[in-house]
N, C-alpha and C positions, 0 to 999 in steps of 0.2 A: 557494569554488570558485576554482580557478585556471584562467584562460584561455589558458594557454601549452600548445600541443600537444606531447606526448611522442612519440617515435618508435613506430611500429607494434609492438604486442606479439605475439610468435608464441607459439602454443600449445606446451606441453611435451608430446611424445607419451607420457612416462612418467607424467604426472600422473594421480593417481587421482581420478575424478570420479564422484560418486554422482548418479543421476537418479532423482528421487522424483516420482512421478505423483500428481496430485490429482483427474484426470478433466477435464472441460470440453470445449469444442469441439475441442480438439486431439486428444482421445481418442474423438471421437464419430464414429459411422457411422449411416447412415439404415436404419431398419426400418419395420415398418408404422405404428408411432406418430409416426415423424419421427426426427430425428437425436438420439441419446442416448449419453452415454459408455460405451464398451465396450472400446477398445483398451488392453491392458495397456502399461506402460513399455517392457517388453521388445519388444513389437510396434511401438511408435512408433520406437524405436532401429533396430530390425532393417530399417525400411523406408528407411533413409537411407544409401545407399551411401558408404563411405569415412569415416563419422562416426568409427569407432574409430581413425583415423590421428591423431586430435587428442588422445586420452587413453584411458587404461584406464578403461572404463565400467563401473560397477555399478548395475544398474537395479533399482527396486522400485516397485510400485504401492502407495503409501501410503493413498491414498483413491479411490474411483470416484464422483465427485459432479459434477453440474452446479455451477457456481461460485455459483449463487443459494442452494445448500444448505450452503455452507461457513459455519462459525460460529467464534467466537474460540477456544473450547476445542479445536478441530480445529487451529488455527494454533499454540497453546501446544504441543500434541502434536508437531507438525511441527518447531517450533523446537527442542524437546528431543530429537528425533531427529537434527537437523543437528549439534548441539552433541555428540551422542553419537558420530556418525560421524566428526567432527573429531578426537575423542579417540582413535578408532581409526586414525588416520592418512590418513583421506580428505582430499584437498587442496582440493576445491571441490565445491559441490553445485548441480545445476540442479533447479529446480521447474517442473513443467508444470502449468497451472492454467487454468481458465475465464477468459475476459476480462471478463466482467460485473462481478466483484468483484476483478479481479486488483490494482487500484491499492491497495484496502483491505488485502487479504492481504499484499501485498509490504511495505507499511508497517508492518504488524504484525510481520512478520519482521524488519524493520529495528530495530524496538524490543525484540525478544525474543532473537534469536540473539546468544549472547555470544562465540562463537568469531570470530576474525578473518578466517577463510578466505573466499573468494569465494562469495557466495549470488547466484544468478542465476535470476529468474523469467521465464518465457515462456509463450506460449499460442498461440492461432490464432483468426483471425476467420472462416475458412472450414473447415468440416469436410471429411474425407477424400473424401466423395462429390461435392463440388462441383468444378467446373473450377478449375484452378489452386490447389489447397488450399496456404496459407501455412505450416502446422505444420511440415512437414519442414524448411524453410529457417529458419524461427525456432528450432527445436530445435537445429539444426546451428550456427547462429550463437551461441546461447547456451552450447553445449559449448565453442565456440572461445573465447569470452570468458572462461569459467570456467577453462578449461584454461591460459589465458595467465598467470593469477595476477596480472594488473594491477589488479584491483579489490579485492585483499585489503586489509582495514583500512578499507574504505569502506562498510561496511554492505551491505544488499541492493540489488542493482540489477535493472532490468527490461530485457529484450532483445526487441524485436519490429520487423519491418520493417527490419533491420539497423541500428537506432538503439538506443543504450544510455542508459538513463534512471537516475537516482538515485530509489529508491523513494519517497522524501520529497516529490519534485517531480512525479511522473508522473501523468497524467491521461488518462482515456478520453474522447474529444471527439466521437465519431460513432458511430452505431449499427453501421455495416457497413464503413466504408473501412479498407483495410489499414493506412493511415497514421494511424489514429485516436488513437494515444498520443502525447502531448506532454509536454514538461516546463515547468511554470510555477512560479515566476517566473524560474528561473535558466537554463533551456535544458539540453539533453542533455549527457552526459558524454562521448560519442563515437559512433564508428560502427564497423561491420564492412565491410571491403573486401578482396575476393578472399582470404576466410579468415582475415584479420588483423584484430585489433582495434586501432583507433586511439584513444587517450585523448587527449581535447581538454581535459578539465577533471577536477577530482577533488573529492571531499568527504570529510569525516572521518567516522569511525564515531560514530553518536549514543550518547547514554547509553542504558542497558538497564533495563527493568522486569522484576521477578520475580513472577509471579502467586502468590497464596496457593495451597497444594495444595488441589486439588479446587474451585478458584474457578469458578463458573458464569458464564454470559453475562449481564452486567448489563442493566438496562433503561435505555438512554440513546438517546431518539429524537432525530431532527433535525426541527426545525420551520422551515419556510421563510416568511418574511414576504412579503407581496405588496401590491400597490397596493390601497388602500382596506380592508386587513386590519381586522377588529374582533377582540375577544378571545374569540369563542365557541369556536373550535377550541383555542386556547391554554388556556383554562379548563379544558376537558375533559381536556387533558393533565396539568394541574396537579393534577387530582384523582386522578391515578393514582399508584401507589407507585413513582415514578422514583428511579433511582440518580444521575442526571445529565441534563442537557439541552444539546443544541447548538441555538442560534438562528442560522440563516443570515439575516443582516440585509441591508438594502439598501445598495448602494454600499459605502462603507468600514466598514459595521458600524453600521447605524442602523435604528430601528424607529419605527413610528407613536407620537406621544405617548400615545395612550390605552393602549398595551401596556406602557409603561415601569413603572407601578406593580406589575404582576403579575409581571414578569420579576424585578423587584427583590425582591418578597416570595419568589419562588421561589429566587432566589439566596442568600436568608438560610437556606434549609433545605437545599438541594442545590448542588453545583457546576454553574453555568450559563456556557456558553461562547458568545461572540458571534464568528460568522465571517461571511464575506461569500457572498452568493448568486451573485456574478460567478464564482467559482471561481479567481480570481487576483488577487494583490495582498495587501499587509499591511492589517491592521485599523487604523485610525485611533484614536487615544487622547486626542489633545490638540488637536483642531480645532474641532468643533462644539460649541456650548453649548446648543442647543435641547433641549427635553425628548425623550428618545429618541434624542439624538444621542451621539456617541462618549464625550464628556466625562461626560456625565449617566449613561451605562450603567456607565462605569467607577466612578463614585461609587456606584452601586447594588450594586456587588460582582460584576459580570459579568467573567468571565475572557476575555482576549484569545487568539484562535486564531493571532495573529501572521499568517504567509503561508499556514498550513494552511487548505485549503477545509474545508466542513462534514464531507464523508466522512471525511477523516483526522483532523479534530479529534475526531470521535466515536470513532475507533479509539484515539487516544491517551487520552481521557477514559476509556473503557471498561476499558482496560489500567490506568490509574491506579486505578480503582475496584477492579479485581481484584488490585491489588499488595499484596504482603506488606510493603511499606515503612512504617516508622513515622511518616514525614512526613505532614502533612495533605495531603488530596487537592488542595486549591487550590494550596498551595506546590509541591507535586510537579508539577502541570500546568504551572505558570508556569515551573518549573525546565526542563522538557523543551522548551517553546515557546522559551525563551531560548537553549537549547543546540542547537537543530536547525539 
């Protein structure tokens, strides 16, 4: 990332920007059962005065789901649609999405979309029936960032609460606050002010993964270690037909000594990734020599998540499992962690 601020990027009114809706809180209204996704992408855009001054907008409701129901095959399809639109001359794409799994979906698109056009993901913390809903402002900001063209070649970005994040860093940190999304460990890319995108840092486009045709959602659970953990739950997981496993370890990537032989045995059968349950910071690899420490786990064959938290490590490992690449899954995962 570069810490040098560049001049504000103004939107290009002639830019063709597609807005693809996935559902979520931003599309939700309250009925007798509570708030549920119902608003089409066209309705979301029509509710924002002046949004068409920033770009020529093409709207489509791609899915109508709460983000708890989005799965990797949906995102593979979405990435394919984004690349198709780019091939037809669309200059940027905005995706509206629920915030519960937004950080995972945005990271998946970061790894899947091959086109270099700007891809901007946004959502809302408050549905339209609540006081001061944030969806309209977030969608307007996302269109302004997308239409500026300034994030082309940077992969997928996330725009919420006027802050612009790289998909590989963004995390949701609070259940309800508008400023819940932060970027760890590197900080945000920029911000939107008076309709203009100010780029304060940049990232390169990550390498891409190509899922095998018809690939289904793999079984890759996340196991979080805790104080006094015994191996009961982990042994139950080990008996399942897993495609991979992410272990959220303590601190810099450590587990209790009694768990180390079991995770080592698992790592001899399937890819096992060690991440940190802290959610921020890189995994240690050459510091602690205790059983279950970082040196010991590396020797037992566990893959390092690097700076990825457990959620993003699971997305990467799942897409590696789905990948059509001939490279081994362990080598492919290591390659991506090093390249991000």
